[in-house]
N, C-alpha and C positions, 0 to 999 in steps of 0.2 A: 462758459459761453465767451467769453472776453477773448479766452485762445484760442477758438475757434475762429472767431471773426479775423483777428489779429494772422492768424495761418492762412485763411482765402487772402487778404488782402494781400500778403507776401508771397504770395503765389503769383497773384494778378499781376502785380508788379516785376515779379520774376520774368515771365511770358513777354511781359511790356519790352523787357531789356534783351531778352532773349530773341526774339523775333525783330527788333531794330528801331530804328525812331529819327524821324528829323534830326538832321547835323545842321552847326551851326558853323557858319563858316571863320576862318580864324582868318589873323593875321591884319593888326591896325587897324586902319582906316578901309581896309578895301572894304567896296561893297558888297554886303551879301545879298545874293539875289531872292526875291520871294519866294515864299513857302507857297508848293501848290498841290493841289488835293490829286494824290495819284493812287488808282483802283489797287493797290496792293497793299496800302496803309491801314495798322490798325489791326486788331486782334484778329477780325473777320474776312481782312483784305483778301482779294484774288486777282489775278491776272487776269484784264480782257484779251482774250484769244485773238480779235477781230483784230484790234490794237495793233497787238504785238508782232499778227503778220504785214499789218501794214507801215510797221517801224523796219520790217526785215526787208519789205521793197523796198524803205528810204537806203536803209544803208546799202544794199546789193545795189541801186541806179546811183546813190549819191555817194558815197563814204567807202565803198570799197575799192576804189581806185587808187586810194592813199593809203587805208586803214587797214588790217588785218584783225583777224578773227581765229587768233590760235586755238584757243583753247576751244571750238565751238565746232562737232562735227556736225555731217550734214544730216546724220540721223539724230544728233540732236533736236533737230527741228519738229521733229514728234511731240514735242513738249509744247510751242505754240500751237499745234492743232492739224499739221500740214500729215497729210495720210503717206502712207506706204509710195505709192506712185508718183505722188506729187515730191516726193524728196529726191527717189530715183533721179526724173526728171531735173531738178536742180540743180542735182549732185554732177549731172551729165552736162549741163553747161559749162561747167568750168574743166580746166586743163590741167591736170595734175601729172607731175614729172615723175615717173618710177624707173625700174631699174636695178640694175645693168641688165641689159639682156644677154643672148648667147655669145653675142659679141662687145661683149664689157661696156655698152654704152647705154646711157640712158635716153629715155623714152617718155614720151607724155602719152598719156591716154585718159578716156573722158572719166569723170570721175564718178567715185560709188558711195552708198550710205556712209560708209564706214570711215572716209577722208575727211579729213579734216578743214577748213576753210584755206586755203593757198593764199602765202602772203603775195600782196601788190608787184614788191621789188624783191630780186633776188638775194639783196642783203643790204646791211645797214646803209652803207658810203651809195650804193645805189638809189637809195630811196633819199638821201640827204642830198644828193646832185639831184635829184628831179623836184628837190622842192625848196631851191633858195638855203639849203644847208643845214635845212630843219629836218628831222627825222618825225615823221606822223607818227604818232602812240599808237601802239594795240588796242582795240575798244574792248575787249572783250570784258574786263574788271574796270572797265572808265568809272562804272556808276559808285564802286567801291574804294578806287584806289583815290578818289577827290575829294578833300572837305563838302559837306555839302550835297555829297550823293545825285541823286538826280536832279535836284533844284540847282544845282550849281549845273549842271549837263547844259538843262532845259535854260537857262538864263546866259550858258555861253552862248547857245547858241542863237538866241534871241537877242543878243545884249552887243551885236556891231553898230555901229556909228556908221554915218558916210563921211563924215569928216570929223575929226578932233578935234574937240575943245581949243579955244583962242588959247593960245600961248603953248599947248601942249607939244613936245618937240615929239614928234612920229618919224622914226627912222623909214629909211626910203626901204619898200619892202613888206612894211608892219601894216597893221591893220587896228585902228582903235577897238578895243571891245571894253564895254563898260564893267564885265564881271572876269575876265584876263586879269591875274594878280602883272601891276606895273602896266597893264592899258594894251601891252603893243602886242600882238598875235600874229604869227608868220603864217596861219590859215586863213583863205582868201573868204568871204560870207560862205558856207557852200550852199545855205539853203535860199529860198523864195519862194511866190506864193506860185503853185503849181509846177511845181521844179517834177514833183512826180505823181502822178495820174492815178490817183485812185478809182477804184472801178462801182464801191460799193456808198457811193454818194456822199462821201466824209467832205467835207471845206477843204479845199487843196489848197491851203495857205500856210505862208511860211509858219505861224505858233502849230499849226497843227501838225506838219512835218517832225517841227519839233520834237516837239508831246510823243508824238509816236517814235521815233527813232530813241528819245530816251528811256522808253517804255522797256523796246526792244531789249538797250542796254541793260537795262536793269535786269530782265530776265539773262542773259548772259551771263553777269554777275553774281546770280541769285538763283539759278533753276531751281533751286531746291526751296525756296521760300515757303510755298504753301502747305509742303509733306512738311516743312519745322515748324509752322504755325501748327498744320494739323495734327503733329506729336507733343507738341507745348500744351493745346488742350487737352489731350490725354492725361496728360503729366498733373495739370490741375484737378480734374477729373479723378484721378486718382489719391490726390492728396487731400482734396474735400471731401470723399469717400473715407480716407484712413484717418485722417482727423477725428471726422462725426464718429468712427467705429470706435477709437483712441478715446475721445470724451466719453463714450456708454461704458467703456470698459471701466475708465478711470472711475465715474460715479456710483457704479456695483462695488467696484471692490473697495472703494472709499465710505461707502453709503453710512454703515453701522459707527464706522468712526466719526462721522460727521453728526451722525442723530445721538 
């Protein structure tokens, strides 16, 4: 019976590692953002579709002017609850470069669901020239690329200070951020109260905007998270059943020997 319990515990630990957990901030005295409660955390956690759609709204209205989302196609938005007609309407709002045509020229056309989100700049040099020499990173995998994941992204978005602490030498064109490595960041504070108008009654605060866009970026980085957890639960169930069966077989085979 002890072997059965140990196997069950081991399986639980395995799926916890499989589904991921809160990461700690690394690096000396760099302050670690406070751990947040996210709907997708834990063994049974799932995405809040309403929050993901609000987060997409924040991305579209605030972030898309500088940051790309190159690994996400419009049709992927079905995963956050948009239907086919809504996805077609969203895609059509974007101009997609296509071609060449019969004359050998490239041309722009309205987006379709199969297209990927277009980059805001034609190349990295153009991006740097428009942002004081800094290249805005792609956001598709941001929540996986940064130590601390969603907690770090949320902390960064809410960690701006109007003024740097006394004695801190803030370079020209930089902004002080409590959680950004070195505390000097080129991106101006992107969010503020009522930066995006919600229509579902959700408070339009800076913190809520930051929470919603962080959730959306977690989905872009891990759209398979819910399916992965479901698979993990099936694996646990299989291991539990298999362990019980093997234990019963062991008892039957060794019954005469033990007695």
